[in-house]
C-alpha positions as protocol buffer text, in pm:
chain_id: "A"
residue {
  index: 1
  type: UNK
  ca { x: 3705 y: -17585 z: -4499 }
}
residue {
  index: 2
  type: UNK
  ca { x: 3453 y: -17855 z: -4419 }
}
residue {
  index: 3
  type: UNK
  ca { x: 3604 y: -18207 z: -4453 }
}
residue {
  index: 4
  type: UNK
  ca { x: 3261 y: -18358 z: -4511 }
}
residue {
  index: 5
  type: UNK
  ca { x: 3135 y: -18340 z: -4871 }
}
residue {
  index: 6
  type: UNK
  ca { x: 2774 y: -18305 z: -4750 }
}
residue {
  index: 7
  type: UNK
  ca { x: 2622 y: -17984 z: -4637 }
}
residue {
  index: 8
  type: UNK
  ca { x: 2465 y: -17982 z: -4289 }
}
residue {
  index: 9
  type: UNK
  ca { x: 2109 y: -18109 z: -4290 }
}
residue {
  index: 10
  type: UNK
  ca { x: 1813 y: -17903 z: -4183 }
}
residue {
  index: 11
  type: UNK
  ca { x: 1617 y: -17985 z: -3870 }
}
residue {
  index: 12
  type: UNK
  ca { x: 1333 y: -18117 z: -4085 }
}
residue {
  index: 13
  type: UNK
  ca { x: 1562 y: -18364 z: -4264 }
}
residue {
  index: 14
  type: UNK
  ca { x: 1704 y: -18478 z: -3932 }
}
residue {
  index: 15
  type: UNK
  ca { x: 1356 y: -18522 z: -3786 }
}
residue {
  index: 16
  type: UNK
  ca { x: 1247 y: -18724 z: -4091 }
}
residue {
  index: 17
  type: UNK
  ca { x: 1555 y: -18944 z: -4057 }
}
residue {
  index: 18
  type: UNK
  ca { x: 1483 y: -19006 z: -3689 }
}
residue {
  index: 19
  type: UNK
  ca { x: 1119 y: -19096 z: -3758 }
}
residue {
  index: 20
  type: UNK
  ca { x: 1225 y: -19340 z: -4032 }
}
residue {
  index: 21
  type: UNK
  ca { x: 1475 y: -19499 z: -3794 }
}
residue {
  index: 22
  type: UNK
  ca { x: 1206 y: -19538 z: -3526 }
}
residue {
  index: 23
  type: UNK
  ca { x: 960 y: -19685 z: -3779 }
}
residue {
  index: 24
  type: UNK
  ca { x: 1216 y: -19945 z: -3890 }
}
residue {
  index: 25
  type: UNK
  ca { x: 1288 y: -20046 z: -3532 }
}
residue {
  index: 26
  type: UNK
  ca { x: 917 y: -20058 z: -3445 }
}
residue {
  index: 27
  type: UNK
  ca { x: 849 y: -20308 z: -3722 }
}
residue {
  index: 28
  type: UNK
  ca { x: 1140 y: -20522 z: -3605 }
}
residue {
  index: 29
  type: UNK
  ca { x: 1024 y: -20510 z: -3244 }
}
residue {
  index: 30
  type: UNK
  ca { x: 667 y: -20603 z: -3338 }
}
residue {
  index: 31
  type: UNK
  ca { x: 793 y: -20893 z: -3549 }
}
residue {
  index: 32
  type: UNK
  ca { x: 997 y: -21022 z: -3254 }
}
residue {
  index: 33
  type: UNK
  ca { x: 696 y: -20993 z: -3020 }
}
residue {
  index: 34
  type: UNK
  ca { x: 481 y: -21187 z: -3268 }
}
residue {
  index: 35
  type: UNK
  ca { x: 753 y: -21449 z: -3306 }
}
residue {
  index: 36
  type: UNK
  ca { x: 778 y: -21488 z: -2928 }
}
residue {
  index: 37
  type: UNK
  ca { x: 401 y: -21518 z: -2893 }
}
residue {
  index: 38
  type: UNK
  ca { x: 395 y: -21792 z: -3156 }
}
residue {
  index: 39
  type: UNK
  ca { x: 676 y: -21982 z: -2983 }
}
residue {
  index: 40
  type: UNK
  ca { x: 496 y: -21945 z: -2649 }
}
residue {
  index: 41
  type: UNK
  ca { x: 164 y: -22065 z: -2791 }
}
residue {
  index: 42
  type: UNK
  ca { x: 332 y: -22365 z: -2952 }
}
residue {
  index: 43
  type: UNK
  ca { x: 517 y: -22455 z: -2633 }
}
residue {
  index: 44
  type: UNK
  ca { x: 198 y: -22421 z: -2430 }
}
residue {
  index: 45
  type: UNK
  ca { x: 2 y: -22639 z: -2672 }
}
residue {
  index: 46
  type: UNK
  ca { x: 266 y: -22913 z: -2666 }
}
residue {
  index: 47
  type: UNK
  ca { x: 276 y: -22897 z: -2286 }
}
residue {
  index: 48
  type: UNK
  ca { x: -103 y: -22933 z: -2264 }
}
residue {
  index: 49
  type: UNK
  ca { x: -99 y: -23227 z: -2505 }
}
residue {
  index: 50
  type: UNK
  ca { x: 165 y: -23404 z: -2296 }
}
residue {
  index: 51
  type: UNK
  ca { x: -28 y: -23334 z: -1975 }
}
residue {
  index: 52
  type: UNK
  ca { x: -346 y: -23472 z: -2134 }
}
residue {
  index: 53
  type: UNK
  ca { x: -161 y: -23779 z: -2264 }
}
residue {
  index: 54
  type: UNK
  ca { x: 1 y: -23843 z: -1925 }
}
residue {
  index: 55
  type: UNK
  ca { x: -334 y: -23814 z: -1748 }
}
residue {
  index: 56
  type: UNK
  ca { x: -519 y: -24050 z: -1983 }
}
residue {
  index: 57
  type: UNK
  ca { x: -249 y: -24307 z: -2058 }
}
């Protein structure tokens, strides 16, 4: 007797599940890369402003 109430999934269902999992993680990874790029651009801009201000003041 199988203790699990579900029947075993087919290879196609498993493959679909894996692809969905990868797609979810890909979106999360891309969002983190975009977030990091925005933080880096902001930090660089502030650094350039301070360098400009230090040079001219």
